[in-house]
N, C-alpha and C positions, 0 to 999 in steps of 0.2 A: 620694474620687477622682471627678473629673468624668466624665460620660457620654462615651463615644466618639462621634465625629461619625457622622452617618448617611452611608451610601454612596448616591451619586446616579448613576444610569445612564440613558442616553437610548436609546429604541428607534431603529431605523433611520430610521423616518419622522420622529421628533422631532429626530434629528441633521440631517436635511435642513431641517427647519423652523428649527432653531437657526442654520444658515448663512444662511438667508433673513433672519432677524431681524437678524443682524449686518450683512448687506449693506444693510439698510434703515436702519442707524444706531442700533440699540437694543442694541448689544453690551454696554455697561456695565450696562444694565438686566437683561439675561439673565444676566450674570455675577453680579450682585447677588442675583438670585433663586436662582441655584445655591448661592451661599454661605449664604443664608437656609435653604434646604432641607437643607443639610448640618448646620446648627446645630440646627434644629427645624422639621420640615415641618408641625407643627400650629400654629405661631405665626401670629397675624394679621399682616397682612390676608390672608385666604384665604377661599375660598368652597367649601362642600361641594356637590357637584353632584348632580343628580337625573336621572331619566329614564334614557336608555340609558347615561349616564355615571355612574350611581349608584355611590357608593363611592369616586369619585375627587374630587380637589380641584383648585382653580385659583388661580393668582396672576396678577394683571394685569401685562402688559408695557406696554400703553398702553390707550387707550379701546376698541380693537377686538380686540387680540390678547392671548392668555393662555397661560401655561404650565399644561398639564393633567397631573396626576400622581396616581399611586397610592402608598399607603404600605403597605409589606410589613413589618409590625411584627416578625414573628418573625425576619426577617433583618436588621432595622434598615437597610432599604433603601428608597429612593425611586425609583420607576420613572416617568420622564418619558415620556409617550406622545404629546404634541403641544406645539408651541411657536408655534403660529400660531392663527388664528381657528378656534374650534370651531363657529362659526355658518355657515361656508361649506359 
């Protein structure tokens, strides 16, 4: 029996970011990342973050912007905390 898909949810701030990303024309990219997170949030390409974001991961939307997420293994849930630049 195949593993069930991961549940992905966006924080309030990440939902605002997601709308911004879509407005800027990267809607298909953010949808693609969402599908990838539902399948396997550990799959590359991804970057494990350090510093104040230690324990979180990121996937690139484009050169500047990334989806930042946390993996809640016990709930098989991915919590998207940001979908814009974490450098700003």
